[in-house]
PDB file of N, CA, C and O in Angstrom:
ATOM      1  N   MET A   1      34.816 240.576 158.024  1.00  0.00           N
ATOM      2  CA  MET A   1      34.429 239.547 158.967  1.00  0.00           C
ATOM      3  C   MET A   1      34.378 238.212 158.235  1.00  0.00           C
ATOM      4  O   MET A   1      33.770 238.110 157.169  1.00  0.00           O
ATOM      5  N   LEU A   2      35.010 237.195 158.798  1.00  0.00           N
ATOM      6  CA  LEU A   2      35.077 235.887 158.164  1.00  0.00           C
ATOM      7  C   LEU A   2      33.837 235.062 158.489  1.00  0.00           C
ATOM      8  O   LEU A   2      33.270 235.150 159.578  1.00  0.00           O
ATOM      9  N   ARG A   3      33.441 234.267 157.518  1.00  0.00           N
ATOM     10  CA  ARG A   3      32.302 233.360 157.698  1.00  0.00           C
ATOM     11  C   ARG A   3      32.797 231.928 157.664  1.00  0.00           C
ATOM     12  O   ARG A   3      33.839 231.633 157.079  1.00  0.00           O
ATOM     13  N   LEU A   4      32.046 231.047 158.291  1.00  0.00           N
ATOM     14  CA  LEU A   4      32.361 229.629 158.178  1.00  0.00           C
ATOM     15  C   LEU A   4      31.968 229.141 156.793  1.00  0.00           C
ATOM     16  O   LEU A   4      30.986 229.626 156.232  1.00  0.00           O
ATOM     17  N   PRO A   5      32.701 228.202 156.232  1.00  0.00           N
ATOM     18  CA  PRO A   5      32.357 227.684 154.907  1.00  0.00           C
ATOM     19  C   PRO A   5      30.993 226.988 154.915  1.00  0.00           C
ATOM     20  O   PRO A   5      30.548 226.455 155.931  1.00  0.00           O
ATOM     21  N   LEU A   6      30.356 227.012 153.755  1.00  0.00           N
ATOM     22  CA  LEU A   6      29.028 226.406 153.616  1.00  0.00           C
ATOM     23  C   LEU A   6      29.063 224.909 153.913  1.00  0.00           C
ATOM     24  O   LEU A   6      28.113 224.367 154.476  1.00  0.00           O
ATOM     25  N   THR A   7      30.141 224.248 153.542  1.00  0.00           N
ATOM     26  CA  THR A   7      30.263 222.812 153.797  1.00  0.00           C
ATOM     27  C   THR A   7      30.228 222.518 155.293  1.00  0.00           C
ATOM     28  O   THR A   7      29.601 221.550 155.724  1.00  0.00           O
ATOM     29  N   LEU A   8      30.891 223.338 156.072  1.00  0.00           N
ATOM     30  CA  LEU A   8      30.904 223.132 157.518  1.00  0.00           C
ATOM     31  C   LEU A   8      29.528 223.384 158.128  1.00  0.00           C
ATOM     32  O   LEU A   8      29.109 222.662 159.034  1.00  0.00           O
ATOM     33  N   TRP A   9      28.829 224.397 157.640  1.00  0.00           N
ATOM     34  CA  TRP A   9      27.461 224.662 158.107  1.00  0.00           C
ATOM     35  C   TRP A   9      26.541 223.490 157.788  1.00  0.00           C
ATOM     36  O   TRP A   9      25.757 223.061 158.635  1.00  0.00           O
ATOM     37  N   MET A  10      26.637 222.973 156.570  1.00  0.00           N
ATOM     38  CA  MET A  10      25.766 221.862 156.167  1.00  0.00           C
ATOM     39  C   MET A  10      26.081 220.604 156.974  1.00  0.00           C
ATOM     40  O   MET A  10      25.172 219.901 157.415  1.00  0.00           O
ATOM     41  N   ARG A  11      27.359 220.328 157.163  1.00  0.00           N
ATOM     42  CA  ARG A  11      27.745 219.136 157.915  1.00  0.00           C
ATOM     43  C   ARG A  11      27.279 219.240 159.364  1.00  0.00           C
ATOM     44  O   ARG A  11      26.799 218.262 159.936  1.00  0.00           O
ATOM     45  N   THR A  12      27.419 220.410 159.949  1.00  0.00           N
ATOM     46  CA  THR A  12      26.966 220.619 161.323  1.00  0.00           C
ATOM     47  C   THR A  12      25.456 220.456 161.436  1.00  0.00           C
ATOM     48  O   THR A  12      24.962 219.844 162.383  1.00  0.00           O
ATOM     49  N   THR A  13      24.728 221.003 160.472  1.00  0.00           N
ATOM     50  CA  THR A  13      23.269 220.908 160.497  1.00  0.00           C
ATOM     51  C   THR A  13      22.798 219.466 160.348  1.00  0.00           C
ATOM     52  O   THR A  13      21.904 219.023 161.069  1.00  0.00           O
ATOM     53  N   VAL A  14      23.392 218.741 159.422  1.00  0.00           N
ATOM     54  CA  VAL A  14      23.003 217.340 159.212  1.00  0.00           C
ATOM     55  C   VAL A  14      23.321 216.507 160.447  1.00  0.00           C
ATOM     56  O   VAL A  14      22.509 215.686 160.874  1.00  0.00           O
ATOM     57  N   GLU A  15      24.492 216.717 161.015  1.00  0.00           N
ATOM     58  CA  GLU A  15      24.884 215.972 162.210  1.00  0.00           C
ATOM     59  C   GLU A  15      23.984 216.314 163.396  1.00  0.00           C
ATOM     60  O   GLU A  15      23.632 215.437 164.185  1.00  0.00           O
ATOM     61  N   LEU A  16      23.616 217.576 163.519  1.00  0.00           N
ATOM     62  CA  LEU A  16      22.735 217.997 164.607  1.00  0.00           C
ATOM     63  C   LEU A  16      21.355 217.366 164.474  1.00  0.00           C
ATOM     64  O   LEU A  16      20.809 216.870 165.459  1.00  0.00           O
ATOM     65  N   TRP A  17      20.784 217.375 163.277  1.00  0.00           N
ATOM     66  CA  TRP A  17      19.468 216.765 163.074  1.00  0.00           C
ATOM     67  C   TRP A  17      19.511 215.255 163.285  1.00  0.00           C
ATOM     68  O   TRP A  17      18.575 214.675 163.835  1.00  0.00           O
ATOM     69  N   ARG A  18      20.598 214.617 162.847  1.00  0.00           N
ATOM     70  CA  ARG A  18      20.717 213.166 163.013  1.00  0.00           C
ATOM     71  C   ARG A  18      20.745 212.806 164.496  1.00  0.00           C
ATOM     72  O   ARG A  18      20.026 211.910 164.937  1.00  0.00           O
ATOM     73  N   LEU A  19      21.571 213.502 165.255  1.00  0.00           N
ATOM     74  CA  LEU A  19      21.652 213.214 166.682  1.00  0.00           C
ATOM     75  C   LEU A  19      20.397 213.645 167.432  1.00  0.00           C
ATOM     76  O   LEU A  19      20.031 213.023 168.429  1.00  0.00           O
ATOM     77  N   LEU A  20      19.738 214.694 166.969  1.00  0.00           N
ATOM     78  CA  LEU A  20      18.488 215.124 167.592  1.00  0.00           C
ATOM     79  C   LEU A  20      17.419 214.043 167.450  1.00  0.00           C
ATOM     80  O   LEU A  20      16.752 213.699 168.425  1.00  0.00           O
ATOM     81  N   LEU A  21      17.256 213.512 166.251  1.00  0.00           N
ATOM     82  CA  LEU A  21      16.255 212.461 166.043  1.00  0.00           C
ATOM     83  C   LEU A  21      16.602 211.199 166.818  1.00  0.00           C
ATOM     84  O   LEU A  21      15.722 210.563 167.398  1.00  0.00           O
ATOM     85  N   LEU A  22      17.869 210.835 166.832  1.00  0.00           N
ATOM     86  CA  LEU A  22      18.285 209.628 167.531  1.00  0.00           C
ATOM     87  C   LEU A  22      18.106 209.759 169.045  1.00  0.00           C
ATOM     88  O   LEU A  22      17.536 208.869 169.676  1.00  0.00           O
ATOM     89  N   SER A  23      18.578 210.838 169.622  1.00  0.00           N
ATOM     90  CA  SER A  23      18.485 210.988 171.075  1.00  0.00           C
ATOM     91  C   SER A  23      17.046 211.202 171.536  1.00  0.00           C
ATOM     92  O   SER A  23      16.649 210.686 172.581  1.00  0.00           O
ATOM     93  N   THR A  24      16.265 211.954 170.772  1.00  0.00           N
ATOM     94  CA  THR A  24      14.862 212.152 171.144  1.00  0.00           C
ATOM     95  C   THR A  24      14.085 210.844 171.034  1.00  0.00           C
ATOM     96  O   THR A  24      13.254 210.540 171.890  1.00  0.00           O
ATOM     97  N   GLY A  25      14.349 210.078 169.993  1.00  0.00           N
ATOM     98  CA  GLY A  25      13.678 208.785 169.844  1.00  0.00           C
ATOM     99  C   GLY A  25      13.988 207.837 170.990  1.00  0.00           C
ATOM    100  O   GLY A  25      13.100 207.142 171.485  1.00  0.00           O
ATOM    101  N   MET A  26      15.247 207.806 171.413  1.00  0.00           N
ATOM    102  CA  MET A  26      15.610 206.922 172.519  1.00  0.00           C
ATOM    103  C   MET A  26      14.998 207.406 173.838  1.00  0.00           C
ATOM    104  O   MET A  26      14.533 206.596 174.640  1.00  0.00           O
ATOM    105  N   LEU A  27      14.998 208.711 174.062  1.00  0.00           N
ATOM    106  CA  LEU A  27      14.385 209.234 175.286  1.00  0.00           C
ATOM    107  C   LEU A  27      12.885 208.963 175.329  1.00  0.00           C
ATOM    108  O   LEU A  27      12.350 208.604 176.378  1.00  0.00           O
ATOM    109  N   VAL A  28      12.210 209.131 174.209  1.00  0.00           N
ATOM    110  CA  VAL A  28      10.768 208.866 174.158  1.00  0.00           C
ATOM    111  C   VAL A  28      10.496 207.390 174.413  1.00  0.00           C
ATOM    112  O   VAL A  28       9.550 207.050 175.123  1.00  0.00           O
ATOM    113  N   ALA A  29      11.312 206.514 173.845  1.00  0.00           N
ATOM    114  CA  ALA A  29      11.117 205.080 174.065  1.00  0.00           C
ATOM    115  C   ALA A  29      11.304 204.716 175.534  1.00  0.00           C
ATOM    116  O   ALA A  29      10.516 203.948 176.087  1.00  0.00           O
ATOM    117  N   VAL A  30      12.328 205.255 176.163  1.00  0.00           N
ATOM    118  CA  VAL A  30      12.586 204.945 177.576  1.00  0.00           C
ATOM    119  C   VAL A  30      11.485 205.511 178.470  1.00  0.00           C
ATOM    120  O   VAL A  30      11.018 204.827 179.380  1.00  0.00           O
ATOM    121  N   ILE A  31      11.070 206.743 178.224  1.00  0.00           N
ATOM    122  CA  ILE A  31      10.030 207.355 179.056  1.00  0.00           C
ATOM    123  C   ILE A  31       8.690 206.650 178.852  1.00  0.00           C
ATOM    124  O   ILE A  31       7.956 206.436 179.817  1.00  0.00           O
ATOM    125  N   SER A  32       8.364 206.291 177.627  1.00  0.00           N
ATOM    126  CA  SER A  32       7.108 205.576 177.372  1.00  0.00           C
ATOM    127  C   SER A  32       7.111 204.207 178.042  1.00  0.00           C
ATOM    128  O   SER A  32       6.088 203.763 178.564  1.00  0.00           O
ATOM    129  N   PHE A  33       8.254 203.544 178.027  1.00  0.00           N
ATOM    130  CA  PHE A  33       8.353 202.257 178.711  1.00  0.00           C
ATOM    131  C   PHE A  33       8.198 202.434 180.215  1.00  0.00           C
ATOM    132  O   PHE A  33       7.547 201.621 180.871  1.00  0.00           O
ATOM    133  N   ALA A  34       8.791 203.491 180.767  1.00  0.00           N
ATOM    134  CA  ALA A  34       8.679 203.738 182.205  1.00  0.00           C
ATOM    135  C   ALA A  34       7.238 204.034 182.612  1.00  0.00           C
ATOM    136  O   ALA A  34       6.802 203.632 183.691  1.00  0.00           O
ATOM    137  N   VAL A  35       6.502 204.731 181.757  1.00  0.00           N
ATOM    138  CA  VAL A  35       5.099 205.030 182.049  1.00  0.00           C
ATOM    139  C   VAL A  35       4.254 203.756 181.986  1.00  0.00           C
ATOM    140  O   VAL A  35       3.274 203.624 182.719  1.00  0.00           O
ATOM    141  N   THR A  36       4.626 202.833 181.127  1.00  0.00           N
ATOM    142  CA  THR A  36       3.851 201.610 180.924  1.00  0.00           C
ATOM    143  C   THR A  36       4.069 200.597 182.047  1.00  0.00           C
ATOM    144  O   THR A  36       3.217 199.734 182.259  1.00  0.00           O
ATOM    145  N   ILE A  37       5.174 200.679 182.763  1.00  0.00           N
ATOM    146  CA  ILE A  37       5.502 199.680 183.779  1.00  0.00           C
ATOM    147  C   ILE A  37       4.440 199.595 184.876  1.00  0.00           C
ATOM    148  O   ILE A  37       4.098 198.497 185.315  1.00  0.00           O
ATOM    149  N   GLY A  38       3.920 200.729 185.321  1.00  0.00           N
ATOM    150  CA  GLY A  38       2.931 200.721 186.412  1.00  0.00           C
ATOM    151  C   GLY A  38       1.685 199.904 186.094  1.00  0.00           C
ATOM    152  O   GLY A  38       1.385 198.956 186.819  1.00  0.00           O
ATOM    153  N   PRO A  39       0.948 200.240 185.030  1.00  0.00           N
ATOM    154  CA  PRO A  39      -0.239 199.446 184.709  1.00  0.00           C
ATOM    155  C   PRO A  39       0.083 198.001 184.318  1.00  0.00           C
ATOM    156  O   PRO A  39      -0.725 197.100 184.542  1.00  0.00           O
ATOM    157  N   LEU A  40       1.252 197.786 183.742  1.00  0.00           N
ATOM    158  CA  LEU A  40       1.635 196.426 183.349  1.00  0.00           C
ATOM    159  C   LEU A  40       1.918 195.571 184.582  1.00  0.00           C
ATOM    160  O   LEU A  40       1.562 194.393 184.609  1.00  0.00           O
ATOM    161  N   ALA A  41       2.548 196.144 185.592  1.00  0.00           N
ATOM    162  CA  ALA A  41       2.842 195.404 186.822  1.00  0.00           C
ATOM    163  C   ALA A  41       1.576 195.125 187.627  1.00  0.00           C
ATOM    164  O   ALA A  41       1.500 194.116 188.328  1.00  0.00           O
ATOM    165  N   ASP A  42       0.585 196.005 187.534  1.00  0.00           N
ATOM    166  CA  ASP A  42      -0.676 195.793 188.245  1.00  0.00           C
ATOM    167  C   ASP A  42      -1.578 194.791 187.548  1.00  0.00           C
ATOM    168  O   ASP A  42      -2.609 194.407 188.100  1.00  0.00           O
ATOM    169  N   GLY A  43      -1.220 194.363 186.360  1.00  0.00           N
ATOM    170  CA  GLY A  43      -2.024 193.403 185.619  1.00  0.00           C
ATOM    171  C   GLY A  43      -3.169 194.034 184.857  1.00  0.00           C
ATOM    172  O   GLY A  43      -4.082 193.327 184.431  1.00  0.00           O
ATOM    173  N   GLN A  44      -3.148 195.333 184.674  1.00  0.00           N
ATOM    174  CA  GLN A  44      -4.220 196.021 183.965  1.00  0.00           C
ATOM    175  C   GLN A  44      -4.044 195.959 182.453  1.00  0.00           C
ATOM    176  O   GLN A  44      -4.994 196.204 181.709  1.00  0.00           O
ATOM    177  N   LEU A  45      -2.840 195.635 181.989  1.00  0.00           N
ATOM    178  CA  LEU A  45      -2.565 195.617 180.553  1.00  0.00           C
ATOM    179  C   LEU A  45      -2.045 194.252 180.131  1.00  0.00           C
ATOM    180  O   LEU A  45      -1.247 193.630 180.831  1.00  0.00           O
ATOM    181  N   SER A  46      -2.510 193.802 178.983  1.00  0.00           N
ATOM    182  CA  SER A  46      -1.931 192.608 178.371  1.00  0.00           C
ATOM    183  C   SER A  46      -0.686 193.041 177.590  1.00  0.00           C
ATOM    184  O   SER A  46      -0.459 194.240 177.430  1.00  0.00           O
ATOM    185  N   PRO A  47       0.119 192.103 177.103  1.00  0.00           N
ATOM    186  CA  PRO A  47       1.315 192.504 176.343  1.00  0.00           C
ATOM    187  C   PRO A  47       0.996 193.334 175.101  1.00  0.00           C
ATOM    188  O   PRO A  47       1.722 194.277 174.786  1.00  0.00           O
ATOM    189  N   ILE A  48      -0.079 192.996 174.396  1.00  0.00           N
ATOM    190  CA  ILE A  48      -0.458 193.780 173.210  1.00  0.00           C
ATOM    191  C   ILE A  48      -0.949 195.165 173.627  1.00  0.00           C
ATOM    192  O   ILE A  48      -0.631 196.164 172.982  1.00  0.00           O
ATOM    193  N   ASP A  49      -1.723 195.215 174.708  1.00  0.00           N
ATOM    194  CA  ASP A  49      -2.187 196.514 175.207  1.00  0.00           C
ATOM    195  C   ASP A  49      -1.024 197.376 175.704  1.00  0.00           C
ATOM    196  O   ASP A  49      -1.066 198.602 175.601  1.00  0.00           O
ATOM    197  N   ALA A  50       0.010 196.731 176.242  1.00  0.00           N
ATOM    198  CA  ALA A  50       1.178 197.484 176.710  1.00  0.00           C
ATOM    199  C   ALA A  50       1.889 198.149 175.539  1.00  0.00           C
ATOM    200  O   ALA A  50       2.305 199.303 175.644  1.00  0.00           O
ATOM    201  N   LEU A  51       2.030 197.440 174.432  1.00  0.00           N
ATOM    202  CA  LEU A  51       2.649 198.043 173.244  1.00  0.00           C
ATOM    203  C   LEU A  51       1.802 199.194 172.705  1.00  0.00           C
ATOM    204  O   LEU A  51       2.327 200.236 172.311  1.00  0.00           O
ATOM    205  N   ARG A  52       0.491 198.989 172.693  1.00  0.00           N
ATOM    206  CA  ARG A  52      -0.410 200.048 172.229  1.00  0.00           C
ATOM    207  C   ARG A  52      -0.355 201.259 173.168  1.00  0.00           C
ATOM    208  O   ARG A  52      -0.367 202.405 172.721  1.00  0.00           O
ATOM    209  N   PHE A  53      -0.296 200.986 174.471  1.00  0.00           N
ATOM    210  CA  PHE A  53      -0.200 202.064 175.458  1.00  0.00           C
ATOM    211  C   PHE A  53       1.107 202.841 175.294  1.00  0.00           C
ATOM    212  O   PHE A  53       1.121 204.067 175.407  1.00  0.00           O
ATOM    213  N   MET A  54       2.206 202.126 175.028  1.00  0.00           N
ATOM    214  CA  MET A  54       3.491 202.795 174.791  1.00  0.00           C
ATOM    215  C   MET A  54       3.424 203.667 173.551  1.00  0.00           C
ATOM    216  O   MET A  54       3.983 204.764 173.533  1.00  0.00           O
ATOM    217  N   LEU A  55       2.748 203.196 172.520  1.00  0.00           N
ATOM    218  CA  LEU A  55       2.617 203.980 171.292  1.00  0.00           C
ATOM    219  C   LEU A  55       1.815 205.252 171.549  1.00  0.00           C
ATOM    220  O   LEU A  55       2.196 206.331 171.096  1.00  0.00           O
ATOM    221  N   PHE A  56       0.708 205.127 172.274  1.00  0.00           N
ATOM    222  CA  PHE A  56      -0.107 206.304 172.567  1.00  0.00           C
ATOM    223  C   PHE A  56       0.584 207.243 173.562  1.00  0.00           C
ATOM    224  O   PHE A  56       0.400 208.458 173.491  1.00  0.00           O
ATOM    225  N   ALA A  57       1.364 206.699 174.476  1.00  0.00           N
ATOM    226  CA  ALA A  57       2.053 207.534 175.467  1.00  0.00           C
ATOM    227  C   ALA A  57       3.254 208.251 174.872  1.00  0.00           C
ATOM    228  O   ALA A  57       3.739 209.222 175.453  1.00  0.00           O
ATOM    229  N   SER A  58       3.741 207.796 173.728  1.00  0.00           N
ATOM    230  CA  SER A  58       4.936 208.417 173.152  1.00  0.00           C
ATOM    231  C   SER A  58       4.665 209.827 172.635  1.00  0.00           C
ATOM    232  O   SER A  58       5.575 210.655 172.607  1.00  0.00           O
ATOM    233  N   VAL A  59       3.436 210.112 172.227  1.00  0.00           N
ATOM    234  CA  VAL A  59       3.132 211.452 171.700  1.00  0.00           C
ATOM    235  C   VAL A  59       3.229 212.521 172.792  1.00  0.00           C
ATOM    236  O   VAL A  59       3.916 213.520 172.577  1.00  0.00           O
ATOM    237  N   PRO A  60       2.576 212.367 173.958  1.00  0.00           N
ATOM    238  CA  PRO A  60       2.757 213.405 174.983  1.00  0.00           C
ATOM    239  C   PRO A  60       4.159 213.411 175.595  1.00  0.00           C
ATOM    240  O   PRO A  60       4.627 214.456 176.046  1.00  0.00           O
ATOM    241  N   MET A  61       4.831 212.266 175.615  1.00  0.00           N
ATOM    242  CA  MET A  61       6.182 212.216 176.175  1.00  0.00           C
ATOM    243  C   MET A  61       7.191 212.926 175.282  1.00  0.00           C
ATOM    244  O   MET A  61       8.282 213.279 175.730  1.00  0.00           O
ATOM    245  N   LEU A  62       6.832 213.132 174.029  1.00  0.00           N
ATOM    246  CA  LEU A  62       7.709 213.852 173.108  1.00  0.00           C
ATOM    247  C   LEU A  62       7.919 215.290 173.562  1.00  0.00           C
ATOM    248  O   LEU A  62       8.985 215.865 173.341  1.00  0.00           O
ATOM    249  N   ALA A  63       6.907 215.870 174.195  1.00  0.00           N
ATOM    250  CA  ALA A  63       7.029 217.243 174.694  1.00  0.00           C
ATOM    251  C   ALA A  63       8.074 217.344 175.801  1.00  0.00           C
ATOM    252  O   ALA A  63       8.706 218.389 175.957  1.00  0.00           O
ATOM    253  N   TYR A  64       8.262 216.278 176.569  1.00  0.00           N
ATOM    254  CA  TYR A  64       9.265 216.287 177.632  1.00  0.00           C
ATOM    255  C   TYR A  64      10.643 215.903 177.110  1.00  0.00           C
ATOM    256  O   TYR A  64      11.652 216.408 177.601  1.00  0.00           O
ATOM    257  N   ALA A  65      10.696 215.024 176.130  1.00  0.00           N
ATOM    258  CA  ALA A  65      11.975 214.490 175.666  1.00  0.00           C
ATOM    259  C   ALA A  65      12.658 215.380 174.638  1.00  0.00           C
ATOM    260  O   ALA A  65      13.886 215.367 174.544  1.00  0.00           O
ATOM    261  N   LEU A  66      11.905 216.150 173.868  1.00  0.00           N
ATOM    262  CA  LEU A  66      12.500 216.941 172.784  1.00  0.00           C
ATOM    263  C   LEU A  66      13.487 217.998 173.281  1.00  0.00           C
ATOM    264  O   LEU A  66      14.563 218.111 172.695  1.00  0.00           O
ATOM    265  N   PRO A  67      13.192 218.776 174.317  1.00  0.00           N
ATOM    266  CA  PRO A  67      14.199 219.757 174.765  1.00  0.00           C
ATOM    267  C   PRO A  67      15.482 219.107 175.281  1.00  0.00           C
ATOM    268  O   PRO A  67      16.577 219.604 175.017  1.00  0.00           O
ATOM    269  N   PHE A  68      15.356 218.008 176.009  1.00  0.00           N
ATOM    270  CA  PHE A  68      16.544 217.325 176.510  1.00  0.00           C
ATOM    271  C   PHE A  68      17.327 216.680 175.372  1.00  0.00           C
ATOM    272  O   PHE A  68      18.558 216.687 175.379  1.00  0.00           O
ATOM    273  N   GLY A  69      16.615 216.124 174.397  1.00  0.00           N
ATOM    274  CA  GLY A  69      17.287 215.552 173.229  1.00  0.00           C
ATOM    275  C   GLY A  69      18.015 216.605 172.423  1.00  0.00           C
ATOM    276  O   GLY A  69      19.112 216.356 171.922  1.00  0.00           O
ATOM    277  N   ALA A  70      17.415 217.785 172.292  1.00  0.00           N
ATOM    278  CA  ALA A  70      18.057 218.866 171.539  1.00  0.00           C
ATOM    279  C   ALA A  70      19.305 219.363 172.257  1.00  0.00           C
ATOM    280  O   ALA A  70      20.331 219.603 171.620  1.00  0.00           O
ATOM    281  N   GLY A  71      19.230 219.515 173.546  1.00  0.00           N
ATOM    282  CA  GLY A  71      20.407 219.942 174.301  1.00  0.00           C
ATOM    283  C   GLY A  71      21.530 218.924 174.252  1.00  0.00           C
ATOM    284  O   GLY A  71      22.701 219.282 174.123  1.00  0.00           O
ATOM    285  N   PHE A  72      21.169 217.661 174.357  1.00  0.00           N
ATOM    286  CA  PHE A  72      22.168 216.598 174.295  1.00  0.00           C
ATOM    287  C   PHE A  72      22.808 216.531 172.914  1.00  0.00           C
ATOM    288  O   PHE A  72      24.024 216.375 172.797  1.00  0.00           O
ATOM    289  N   ALA A  73      21.991 216.649 171.866  1.00  0.00           N
ATOM    290  CA  ALA A  73      22.516 216.598 170.496  1.00  0.00           C
ATOM    291  C   ALA A  73      23.435 217.774 170.214  1.00  0.00           C
ATOM    292  O   ALA A  73      24.502 217.597 169.625  1.00  0.00           O
ATOM    293  N   ALA A  74      23.040 218.968 170.623  1.00  0.00           N
ATOM    294  CA  ALA A  74      23.885 220.143 170.391  1.00  0.00           C
ATOM    295  C   ALA A  74      25.200 220.032 171.153  1.00  0.00           C
ATOM    296  O   ALA A  74      26.252 220.414 170.641  1.00  0.00           O
ATOM    297  N   THR A  75      25.141 219.513 172.371  1.00  0.00           N
ATOM    298  CA  THR A  75      26.368 219.333 173.141  1.00  0.00           C
ATOM    299  C   THR A  75      27.311 218.362 172.454  1.00  0.00           C
ATOM    300  O   THR A  75      28.512 218.618 172.367  1.00  0.00           O
ATOM    301  N   LEU A  76      26.779 217.252 171.965  1.00  0.00           N
ATOM    302  CA  LEU A  76      27.626 216.268 171.298  1.00  0.00           C
ATOM    303  C   LEU A  76      28.225 216.800 170.008  1.00  0.00           C
ATOM    304  O   LEU A  76      29.406 216.583 169.737  1.00  0.00           O
ATOM    305  N   VAL A  77      27.426 217.496 169.209  1.00  0.00           N
ATOM    306  CA  VAL A  77      27.915 217.998 167.921  1.00  0.00           C
ATOM    307  C   VAL A  77      29.009 219.033 168.126  1.00  0.00           C
ATOM    308  O   VAL A  77      30.068 218.947 167.504  1.00  0.00           O
ATOM    309  N   TYR A  78      28.769 219.999 168.979  1.00  0.00           N
ATOM    310  CA  TYR A  78      29.764 221.056 169.157  1.00  0.00           C
ATOM    311  C   TYR A  78      30.980 220.577 169.940  1.00  0.00           C
ATOM    312  O   TYR A  78      32.076 221.104 169.751  1.00  0.00           O
ATOM    313  N   HIS A  79      30.812 219.597 170.809  1.00  0.00           N
ATOM    314  CA  HIS A  79      31.971 219.014 171.482  1.00  0.00           C
ATOM    315  C   HIS A  79      32.854 218.282 170.477  1.00  0.00           C
ATOM    316  O   HIS A  79      34.078 218.411 170.514  1.00  0.00           O
ATOM    317  N   ARG A  80      32.240 217.519 169.585  1.00  0.00           N
ATOM    318  CA  ARG A  80      33.019 216.806 168.576  1.00  0.00           C
ATOM    319  C   ARG A  80      33.732 217.777 167.646  1.00  0.00           C
ATOM    320  O   ARG A  80      34.892 217.566 167.290  1.00  0.00           O
ATOM    321  N   MET A  81      33.038 218.840 167.255  1.00  0.00           N
ATOM    322  CA  MET A  81      33.671 219.829 166.381  1.00  0.00           C
ATOM    323  C   MET A  81      34.831 220.526 167.088  1.00  0.00           C
ATOM    324  O   MET A  81      35.860 220.797 166.468  1.00  0.00           O
ATOM    325  N   GLY A  82      34.679 220.813 168.357  1.00  0.00           N
ATOM    326  CA  GLY A  82      35.759 221.438 169.111  1.00  0.00           C
ATOM    327  C   GLY A  82      36.918 220.489 169.358  1.00  0.00           C
ATOM    328  O   GLY A  82      38.080 220.896 169.337  1.00  0.00           O
ATOM    329  N   HIS A  83      36.599 219.226 169.590  1.00  0.00           N
ATOM    330  CA  HIS A  83      37.637 218.233 169.839  1.00  0.00           C
ATOM    331  C   HIS A  83      38.450 217.945 168.577  1.00  0.00           C
ATOM    332  O   HIS A  83      39.661 217.741 168.654  1.00  0.00           O
ATOM    333  N   ASP A  84      37.799 217.928 167.432  1.00  0.00           N
ATOM    334  CA  ASP A  84      38.488 217.676 166.163  1.00  0.00           C
ATOM    335  C   ASP A  84      39.116 218.930 165.569  1.00  0.00           C
ATOM    336  O   ASP A  84      39.713 218.870 164.494  1.00  0.00           O
ATOM    337  N   ASN A  85      38.991 220.062 166.250  1.00  0.00           N
ATOM    338  CA  ASN A  85      39.533 221.350 165.793  1.00  0.00           C
ATOM    339  C   ASN A  85      38.981 221.769 164.435  1.00  0.00           C
ATOM    340  O   ASN A  85      39.684 222.406 163.650  1.00  0.00           O
ATOM    341  N   GLU A  86      37.745 221.423 164.155  1.00  0.00           N
ATOM    342  CA  GLU A  86      37.146 221.808 162.878  1.00  0.00           C
ATOM    343  C   GLU A  86      36.834 223.300 162.838  1.00  0.00           C
ATOM    344  O   GLU A  86      36.944 223.929 161.785  1.00  0.00           O
ATOM    345  N   LEU A  87      36.451 223.865 163.968  1.00  0.00           N
ATOM    346  CA  LEU A  87      36.155 225.296 163.990  1.00  0.00           C
ATOM    347  C   LEU A  87      37.426 226.128 163.868  1.00  0.00           C
ATOM    348  O   LEU A  87      37.417 227.192 163.249  1.00  0.00           O
ATOM    349  N   THR A  88      38.505 225.653 164.449  1.00  0.00           N
ATOM    350  CA  THR A  88      39.772 226.370 164.343  1.00  0.00           C
ATOM    351  C   THR A  88      40.313 226.299 162.920  1.00  0.00           C
ATOM    352  O   THR A  88      40.874 227.271 162.415  1.00  0.00           O
ATOM    353  N   ALA A  89      40.144 225.153 162.278  1.00  0.00           N
ATOM    354  CA  ALA A  89      40.649 224.975 160.917  1.00  0.00           C
ATOM    355  C   ALA A  89      39.845 225.788 159.913  1.00  0.00           C
ATOM    356  O   ALA A  89      40.367 226.175 158.867  1.00  0.00           O
ATOM    357  N   ALA A  90      38.580 226.050 160.222  1.00  0.00           N
ATOM    358  CA  ALA A  90      37.752 226.797 159.273  1.00  0.00           C
ATOM    359  C   ALA A  90      38.141 228.242 159.327  1.00  0.00           C
ATOM    360  O   ALA A  90      37.571 229.062 158.608  1.00  0.00           O
TER     361      ALA A  90
END
């Protein structure tokens, strides 16, 4: 039974983690901003309080964004590998 080369495994893992952190970070930022809009529009938060609220809201929003970020990252990594024929070449 043939195995994929170690270089390909390492490259895939690094690319997956890079895209996971990037996509999860962007999703958390967007969701935290969306949560902050309501109190900010009502005048309950000052601009400094809005930034602080976004920072505190980012921790619970991570639970919602991480699965979607992981799925998106895995889709992008394996699509790129399939498109570049890296799996066929290995």
